[in-house]
C-alpha positions as CSV (number, residue, x, y, z in Angstrom):
1,M,-19.5,-14.1,5.6
2,A,-19.0,-12.6,9.1
3,K,-20.5,-14.6,11.9
4,I,-20.9,-14.1,15.6
5,K,-18.3,-16.8,16.2
6,D,-15.8,-14.9,14.1
7,M,-15.8,-12.0,16.7
8,S,-13.4,-12.1,19.6
9,K,-14.8,-14.4,22.2
10,R,-15.0,-11.7,24.8
11,G,-17.1,-9.5,22.4
12,Q,-19.5,-12.1,21.2
13,P,-23.1,-11.1,21.9
14,E,-23.9,-14.7,23.0
15,E,-21.0,-14.6,25.5
16,L,-22.1,-11.2,26.8
17,L,-25.7,-12.6,27.2
18,I,-24.4,-15.5,29.3
19,E,-22.1,-13.3,31.4
20,K,-24.4,-10.3,31.9
21,G,-27.9,-11.4,31.2
22,A,-30.1,-10.5,28.2
23,E,-31.5,-7.5,29.9
24,N,-28.0,-5.9,29.9
25,L,-27.3,-6.2,26.2
26,R,-27.8,-3.5,23.7
27,D,-30.6,-3.8,21.1
28,S,-28.1,-4.4,18.3
29,E,-26.5,-7.2,20.3
30,L,-29.8,-8.9,20.8
31,M,-30.6,-8.5,17.2
32,A,-27.2,-10.0,16.2
33,I,-28.0,-13.1,18.2
34,L,-31.2,-13.6,16.2
35,L,-29.6,-12.9,12.8
36,R,-26.5,-15.1,13.6
37,T,-24.6,-14.2,10.4
38,G,-23.6,-11.1,8.5
39,M,-22.7,-10.7,4.9
40,E,-19.6,-10.2,2.9
41,G,-17.8,-7.1,4.1
42,K,-20.1,-6.4,7.0
43,D,-20.4,-8.3,10.3
44,V,-23.7,-9.2,11.9
45,L,-23.4,-6.6,14.6
46,K,-23.0,-3.8,12.0
47,I,-26.0,-5.1,10.1
48,S,-28.1,-5.2,13.3
49,E,-27.1,-1.6,14.1
50,E,-28.1,-0.4,10.6
51,I,-31.5,-2.3,10.7
52,L,-32.4,-0.7,14.1
53,D,-31.3,2.7,12.9
54,K,-33.7,2.4,10.0
55,F,-36.6,0.7,11.7
56,P,-37.7,1.7,15.3
57,K,-38.4,-1.5,17.4
58,K,-42.2,-0.9,17.3
59,K,-42.1,-0.5,13.5
60,L,-40.1,-3.8,13.2
61,L,-42.9,-5.6,15.0
62,S,-45.4,-4.5,12.3
63,L,-43.3,-5.6,9.3
64,D,-44.5,-8.6,7.3
65,F,-42.5,-11.3,5.6
66,E,-42.1,-9.5,2.3
67,K,-40.9,-6.3,3.9
68,L,-38.5,-8.1,6.3
69,S,-37.0,-10.4,3.7
70,Q,-36.2,-7.4,1.5
71,I,-34.0,-5.7,4.1
72,K,-30.3,-6.0,3.1
73,G,-28.7,-8.6,5.4
74,I,-31.9,-10.5,6.4
75,G,-33.3,-12.5,3.6
76,P,-36.2,-15.1,3.7
77,S,-34.7,-17.5,6.3
78,K,-33.9,-14.8,8.8
79,A,-37.2,-13.0,8.1
80,C,-39.0,-16.2,9.2
81,L,-36.9,-16.4,12.4
82,L,-37.6,-12.7,13.3
83,L,-41.3,-13.0,12.5
84,A,-41.6,-15.9,14.8
85,A,-39.7,-14.1,17.6
86,F,-41.8,-10.9,17.1
87,E,-45.1,-12.8,17.1
88,L,-44.2,-14.7,20.3
89,T,-43.2,-11.4,21.9
90,K,-46.6,-9.8,20.9
91,R,-48.5,-12.8,22.2
92,T,-46.6,-12.8,25.5
93,L,-47.2,-9.1,26.0
94,E,-50.7,-9.2,24.5
95,V,-49.7,-6.4,22.2
96,T,-52.7,-5.1,20.3
97,D,-53.7,-2.0,18.4
98,N,-57.1,-1.7,20.0
99,C,-56.3,1.8,21.4
100,L,-55.9,3.3,17.9
101,P,-58.6,5.8,16.9
102,I,-61.1,4.3,14.3
103,I,-61.9,6.5,11.3
104,N,-65.3,5.3,10.0
105,S,-67.3,8.5,9.3
106,A,-66.9,12.1,8.4
107,K,-67.4,13.1,12.0
108,T,-64.5,10.9,13.1
109,V,-62.3,12.5,10.5
110,V,-63.3,16.0,11.6
111,A,-62.5,15.1,15.2
112,Q,-58.8,14.6,14.0
113,L,-58.8,18.0,12.3
114,Q,-59.9,20.4,14.9
115,E,-56.7,22.4,14.8
116,L,-57.4,23.2,11.1
117,R,-60.8,24.7,11.5
118,H,-59.6,28.1,12.6
119,A,-56.2,28.1,10.9
120,K,-55.3,31.3,9.0
121,K,-53.6,29.5,6.1
122,E,-54.6,26.4,4.1
123,H,-53.1,23.2,5.3
124,F,-53.3,19.9,3.5
125,V,-53.3,16.9,5.9
126,V,-53.5,13.2,5.4
127,L,-54.8,10.5,7.8
128,Y,-53.1,7.1,7.2
129,L,-55.3,4.1,8.1
130,N,-54.8,0.4,8.4
131,A,-57.2,-2.2,6.9
132,R,-59.5,-1.8,9.9
133,N,-59.7,2.0,9.4
134,Q,-57.6,2.6,12.5
135,L,-55.5,5.7,12.5
136,L,-51.8,4.9,12.1
137,H,-50.4,8.3,11.4
138,K,-51.4,11.9,10.6
139,E,-49.1,14.2,8.6
140,T,-49.3,17.8,7.3
141,I,-48.2,17.6,3.6
142,S,-48.2,21.3,2.7
143,S,-49.2,24.7,3.9
144,G,-50.4,27.6,1.7
145,T,-52.9,28.0,-1.2
146,L,-53.5,24.6,-2.6
147,N,-52.8,23.6,-6.2
148,E,-51.8,20.5,-8.1
149,N,-48.1,21.5,-8.0
150,L,-48.1,22.0,-4.2
151,V,-49.8,18.7,-3.4
152,H,-47.7,16.0,-5.2
153,P,-48.6,12.3,-5.0
154,R,-45.1,11.5,-3.9
155,E,-45.4,13.5,-0.7
156,V,-48.9,12.1,0.0
157,F,-48.1,8.4,-0.5
158,E,-44.6,8.1,0.8
159,P,-45.8,8.2,4.4
160,A,-48.5,5.7,3.4
161,L,-45.8,3.2,2.3
162,R,-43.6,4.0,5.3
163,N,-46.5,3.4,7.8
164,L,-47.9,0.4,5.9
165,A,-51.2,2.2,5.4
166,A,-54.0,0.4,3.5
167,R,-56.1,3.5,2.8
168,I,-56.0,7.2,3.5
169,V,-58.2,10.2,4.0
170,I,-57.1,13.6,2.6
171,A,-58.2,16.8,4.1
172,H,-57.6,20.6,4.1
173,N,-59.2,23.7,5.5
174,H,-60.7,26.8,3.9
175,P,-59.9,29.9,6.0
176,S,-62.7,31.8,4.2
177,G,-65.2,29.6,6.0
178,D,-66.8,28.4,2.7
179,T,-66.3,24.6,2.5
180,N,-67.6,24.2,-1.1
181,P,-64.9,22.4,-3.2
182,S,-63.0,24.5,-5.7
183,E,-62.0,23.4,-9.2
184,D,-58.4,22.9,-7.8
185,D,-59.8,20.8,-4.9
186,I,-61.6,18.5,-7.3
187,A,-58.6,18.3,-9.7
188,I,-56.2,17.4,-6.7
189,T,-58.6,14.7,-5.5
190,K,-58.8,13.2,-9.0
191,R,-55.1,13.1,-9.4
192,L,-54.4,11.6,-6.0
193,T,-57.2,9.0,-6.4
194,E,-55.6,7.8,-9.7
195,A,-52.2,7.7,-8.1
196,G,-53.6,5.7,-5.2
197,K,-55.1,3.1,-7.5
198,L,-51.7,2.4,-9.0
199,L,-50.3,1.9,-5.5
200,G,-53.2,-0.1,-4.2
201,I,-54.0,2.5,-1.6
202,E,-57.6,3.7,-1.5
203,I,-58.5,7.3,-0.8
204,I,-61.8,6.9,1.1
205,D,-62.7,10.6,1.5
206,H,-61.5,14.2,1.0
207,M,-62.7,16.5,3.8
208,I,-62.8,20.3,3.6
209,V,-63.2,21.9,7.1
210,S,-63.6,25.5,8.4
211,G,-64.9,27.2,11.4
212,N,-68.3,27.1,9.9
213,G,-68.5,23.4,9.2
214,W,-67.2,20.8,6.8
215,T,-67.8,19.1,3.5
216,S,-67.2,15.4,2.7
217,F,-66.4,14.6,-0.9
218,K,-67.7,11.1,-0.3
219,E,-71.1,12.4,1.0
220,I,-71.6,14.6,-2.1
221,N,-70.4,11.8,-4.5
222,L,-67.2,13.5,-5.6
223,I,-65.1,10.5,-4.6
C-alpha cells in the first residue's frame, strides 16, 4: 500500500506543508495528508487527485458517512476522519445553507420557473430539494413536445442522487397558454411518482405554467 512516507522526502505533502505552509499546498496534497495511505497500485496523492476531480470541494462537505466510505480509496476509517475535519471546518466558518431558496408552495415553485412562462417550446424542468424543502439544484431535463419516452426516470432522478436531494418538484410549460393537464402529463407524473417511490425520493408536485397562469397537480389532487 502506497503511503506518504514512501514518497521521496522532498515531495512528501507533510514536508511541503512544514516548508511552505498549508496555504501553499495544492488541494490534492492537503487531501493526501488527511488520507495518509493509498491502495495497491495507486499512491495516496493519485487517489486524492481522483477524489477531488470527481467531487468539488463544496460537494465533499455535504457527503455523509455512507457516501464517503464507498469512495474507492477512502473506506470507513478515513471517512470518519474526513467527516470530522469537514464538520470542524463548517463550524469554524459557520457554514450554513440558510441562503438557499425555500420551496414550500405553488407560488414559490412558479417563482423559479419564470423563464418558462413565455417559452415557445415545451421544457421539462426539475427542482431538487433537500429535506427542509430548500432548493439545491434546478435542471432542464428535456425540450420539445412531452411524452413518456422523452421524459425518462433515469434523466429525472440521476441529478437527484448526484445532488443528494430528498424530494423533487417536476414542472413544464404549455406554450398554448392552457395549463390543464393532458393525458400524457398525467401518465408522465404517474410513471415518475412510482419510480420515485422505489428510490425513496418523493415528488411533491407537478406544475404546469404558461403566460396565462399555472396549475398545480397537488392542488387539484392529481399527486
